[in-house]
C-alpha positions in Angstrom: 39.8 -2.8 -20.4 38.9 -5.8 -18.3 39.0 -3.7 -15.2 36.5 -1.3 -16.7 34.2 -4.2 -17.7 34.5 -5.7 -14.2 33.6 -2.3 -12.8 30.4 -2.2 -14.9 29.4 -5.6 -13.7 29.9 -4.6 -10.1 27.8 -1.4 -10.7 25.1 -3.5 -12.4 25.1 -6.0 -9.5 24.8 -3.1 -7.1 21.8 -1.6 -9.0 20.1 -5.0 -9.1 20.6 -5.5 -5.4 19.2 -2.1 -4.7 16.2 -2.7 -7.0 15.6 -6.1 -5.4 15.5 -4.5 -1.9 13.2 -1.8 -3.1 10.8 -4.3 -4.7 10.8 -6.4 -1.5 10.0 -3.4 0.6 7.1 -2.3 -1.7 5.8 -5.9 -1.9 5.6 -6.1 1.9 3.5 -2.9 2.0 1.3 -4.0 -0.9 0.5 -7.3 0.8 -0.2 -5.7 4.1 -2.6 -3.2 2.4 -4.4 -5.8 0.4 -4.8 -8.1 3.4 -6.1 -5.2 5.5 -8.6 -4.0 2.9 -9.7 -7.4 1.6 -9.2 -9.6 4.6 -9.6 -13.3 4.8 -12.0 -15.1 2.4 -12.9 -18.6 3.4 -10.3 -18.5 6.2 -7.4 -17.7 3.8 -5.6 -14.6 2.5 -5.3 -16.2 -0.9 -7.6 -13.7 -2.6 -5.8 -10.7 -1.0 -2.4 -12.2 -2.0 -3.5 -12.7 -5.6 -4.6 -9.0 -5.8 -1.3 -8.0 -4.2 0.6 -10.0 -6.8 -1.3 -8.4 -9.6 -0.6 -5.0 -8.0 3.1 -5.7 -7.8 3.2 -6.6 -11.4 1.6 -3.3 -12.4 3.9 -1.4 -10.1 6.9 -3.0 -11.7 5.6 -2.3 -15.2 5.0 1.4 -14.5 7.6 2.3 -11.8 10.1 3.8 -14.2 7.6 6.5 -15.2 6.5 7.2 -11.6 7.7 10.4 -9.9 7.1 9.0 -6.3 7.2 5.2 -6.0 5.1 5.1 -2.8 2.4 7.3 -4.2 2.3 5.3 -7.4 2.3 1.9 -5.6 -0.6 3.1 -3.3 -2.7 4.4 -6.3 -2.2 1.2 -8.3 -3.0 -1.1 -5.3 -6.0 1.0 -4.1 -7.5 0.9 -7.6 -7.1 -2.9 -7.8 -8.6 -3.4 -4.3 -11.5 -1.1 -5.2 -12.1 -3.1 -8.3 -12.1 -6.2 -6.3 -14.7 -4.8 -3.8 -16.9 -3.7 -6.7 -17.1 -7.2 -8.0 -17.1 -9.2 -4.8 -19.8 -9.8 -2.2 -19.0 -7.6 0.7 -18.5 -8.8 4.2 -19.3 -6.4 7.1 -16.3 -4.2 7.9 -16.1 -1.8 10.9 -14.2 0.7 8.8 -16.9 0.9 6.2 -18.7 3.6 8.4 -15.8 6.0 7.7 -15.5 8.3 4.7 -13.0 7.2 2.1 -10.0 9.3 3.1 -10.4 8.5 6.8 -10.7 4.8 6.0 -7.5 4.9 3.9 -5.7 6.8 6.6 -6.7 4.1 9.2 -5.7 1.3 6.9 -2.3 2.8 6.0 -1.5 3.9 9.5 -2.9 1.1 11.7 -2.9 -2.0 9.5 -0.1 -1.3 7.0 2.1 0.5 9.6 3.1 3.6 7.6 4.3 6.7 9.4 2.3 9.9 9.2 4.9 11.2 6.7 4.6 8.2 4.4 0.8 8.1 4.7 0.7 11.8 3.7 3.0 11.1 0.7 1.0 8.1 -0.4 -2.3 10.0 -0.2 -1.0 13.2 -1.6 -1.9 15.4 1.4 -0.3 17.1 4.4 0.9 15.4 7.5 -1.6 17.6 9.4 -4.4 16.3 7.3 -3.4 12.7 8.1 -3.3 13.4 11.8 -6.7 15.2 11.7 -8.2 12.4 9.6 -6.9 9.7 11.9 -8.3 11.6 15.0 -11.7 12.0 13.3 -11.8 8.4 12.3 -10.9 7.2 15.8 -13.6 9.5 17.2 -16.1 8.0 14.8 -15.1 4.4 15.7 -15.0 5.0 19.4 -18.1 3.5 21.1 -20.4 6.1 22.6 -20.9 5.9 26.4 -24.2 4.4 27.5 
């Protein structure tokens, strides 16, 4: 009987360790995304980090019901960052000239560091759509020859 109880404890420890690693990985991506979209305010990432912390709390609260954790985490974080931008005074941002989907692709690919597959999963689109959107965004951002 003790062996069985000990086995349960080991399984629980293993699940907790796996969950902890998963939470750490999601937290890193959320912080990168918030810092990329919000940027520095008064020379600090404090505001972006606060939004990231709130996002992580919401992700943890709803993760059990999520079918795909990356998509769920992206949607929660995007919504919180969008809410922040609606209420804050905006600073000029070079990506603001891009349509929404292209801007999100550039943030996720270039600033957060997601692969094309992970970006497609987060945005709920195909890998080809991510590649095409990134190409179009880069074309738009590229300076025109004088």
